[in-house]
C-alpha positions in Angstrom: 87.9 13.3 148.7 89.0 17.1 149.1 92.1 18.0 150.5 90.0 19.6 153.1 88.4 16.6 154.1 91.4 14.8 154.1 93.3 16.5 156.7 90.5 16.9 159.1 90.0 12.8 158.8 94.0 12.5 159.3 93.6 14.9 162.5 90.6 12.8 163.7 92.4 9.6 163.7 95.5 10.9 165.2 94.1 12.4 167.8 91.3 9.3 168.8 94.4 7.0 168.5 96.5 9.0 170.7 93.9 9.5 173.2 93.0 6.1 173.3 96.9 5.0 173.9 97.0 7.6 176.9 94.0 6.5 178.1 95.3 2.8 178.4 98.7 4.0 179.6 96.7 6.0 182.5 94.5 2.8 183.0 97.5 0.6 183.2 99.8 2.8 185.7 97.3 4.7 187.9 95.6 1.6 190.1 93.3 4.5 191.3 91.9 5.4 187.7 88.3 4.5 187.7 85.6 4.6 185.0 84.0 7.4 187.1 87.1 9.5 186.7 87.1 9.3 183.2 83.4 9.9 183.1 84.2 13.5 184.6 86.8 14.0 182.1 84.2 13.3 179.4 81.3 15.3 181.0 84.1 18.6 180.7 84.9 17.6 177.6 81.4 17.8 176.1 80.9 21.3 178.3 84.2 22.6 176.5 82.5 21.3 173.0 79.3 23.1 173.8 81.0 26.3 175.2 82.4 27.2 171.7 80.9 30.6 171.6 84.2 32.1 170.5 85.1 30.0 167.8 87.8 27.5 167.9 88.1 26.7 164.6 88.0 23.4 162.8 91.3 22.3 164.0 90.2 22.5 167.8 86.8 21.2 166.6 88.3 18.0 165.0 90.3 17.6 168.0 87.5 17.9 170.6 85.3 15.5 168.7 88.0 12.9 168.3 88.8 13.4 171.9 85.2 13.0 173.0 84.8 10.1 170.5 88.2 8.3 172.4 86.8 8.9 175.8 83.2 7.3 174.8 84.8 4.4 173.1 87.4 3.7 175.8 84.6 3.8 178.5 82.3 1.4 176.8 85.0 -1.0 175.8 86.4 -1.1 179.5 82.4 -1.6 180.5 82.2 -4.5 178.1 85.7 -5.7 179.5 83.9 -5.9 183.2 81.0 -7.3 181.9 82.9 -10.4 180.6 84.7 -11.2 183.8 82.9 -14.2 185.8 81.8 -13.8 189.1 84.0 -15.8 191.3 81.5 -15.4 194.3 
């Protein structure tokens, strides 16, 4: 792997992990935080990703890709957690 690919991988991993930590903190600290809220943010992140008409550059492209992936991962994991909760009614 060349140096160019290596920095992208490092930046992607750092951003992905930092976003997951932030999302987990938000979920724990804010009882009003819902999956729908995160889906709204994800929608806007995807719009930002597609609106790169001016050229963000490789660093920002890597950051937005990792951020989107973190949101998708977190939402999917949250939904899976909810599916595992037994119905007590």
